[in-house]
C-alpha positions in Angstrom: -8.3 -52.1 5.0 -11.3 -49.8 6.2 -10.8 -47.4 3.5 -15.5 -47.1 3.4 -15.7 -46.3 7.3 -14.0 -43.3 6.6 -16.2 -40.3 6.8 -15.8 -37.5 4.4 -16.2 -33.9 5.8 -19.0 -32.0 4.1 -17.6 -27.9 3.9 -20.5 -25.9 5.6 -22.3 -24.5 3.2 -22.5 -20.8 4.6 -18.7 -20.9 4.1 -18.8 -22.6 0.4 -21.2 -20.4 -0.9 -20.5 -17.3 -3.3 -19.8 -13.6 -1.5 -19.9 -10.0 -3.7 -17.5 -7.6 -2.2 -18.0 -4.4 -1.9 -15.9 -2.1 -4.3 -13.3 -1.0 -1.7 -12.5 -4.9 -1.0 -12.8 -5.1 -4.1 -9.3 -3.3 -4.5 -7.8 -6.1 -2.5 -9.6 -9.3 -3.9 -10.9 -8.4 -7.3 -14.9 -8.2 -8.0 -15.8 -11.8 -8.8 -18.1 -13.2 -6.8 -16.2 -16.2 -4.2 -16.5 -18.3 -0.9 -15.7 -16.3 2.3 -12.2 -18.6 2.4 -11.4 -17.2 -0.6 -11.8 -13.6 0.1 -9.8 -14.8 3.5 -7.5 -16.1 2.2 -6.6 -13.1 -1.0 -6.9 -10.9 1.8 -3.5 -12.8 3.5 -2.0 -13.2 0.1 -2.5 -9.4 0.1 -1.2 -9.3 3.3 1.6 -11.3 3.0 2.9 -9.4 -0.2 3.1 -6.6 1.0 4.1 -7.4 4.2 1.7 -5.9 6.6 2.0 -8.6 9.4 3.1 -6.5 13.0 7.1 -7.9 12.9 7.0 -7.8 16.9 2.9 -9.3 17.0 1.7 -11.6 14.2 -1.5 -11.3 15.1 -1.5 -8.1 14.3 -2.0 -6.4 11.2 -1.1 -3.1 10.2 -3.2 -1.4 7.2 -1.7 0.0 4.2 -4.4 2.9 2.6 -6.7 -0.3 1.0 -6.7 -1.9 4.2 -7.2 1.2 5.9 -10.6 1.5 4.3 -12.1 -2.0 4.6 -10.4 -1.7 8.5 -13.5 1.4 9.4 -10.4 3.9 8.7 -7.7 1.6 11.8 -4.3 2.1 11.1 -4.2 -1.7 12.7 -6.3 -4.7 13.9 -6.0 -8.1 15.1 -6.7 -11.3 13.3 -9.7 -12.1 14.7 -10.9 -8.0 14.5 -9.9 -8.5 10.8 -12.3 -11.4 9.8 -15.8 -9.8 11.5 -14.8 -6.5 9.0 -14.3 -7.9 6.1 -17.7 -10.1 6.7 -19.2 -5.9 6.3 -17.9 -5.8 2.9 -19.2 -8.9 2.1 -23.1 -9.1 0.1 -24.8 -12.7 -0.1 
């Protein structure tokens, strides 16, 4: 068996470095510093819990009051736009 031949992939240090959410984003994900990956995971948990994915187009997110503040006042954003808007609310 060649288990030693398998290379372990190292996570990108930039993604693993804890970031601090803004006050607005903290209402969704909490105030504790966490890696970007965890922030994204918590936002998705929030979206699923509150059924905010658009029924017709699952790539679109319908914002409630808290997410609308994070999304710069937009009522609906795409998944890709969402990650860009969230990064505006993160401090290294």
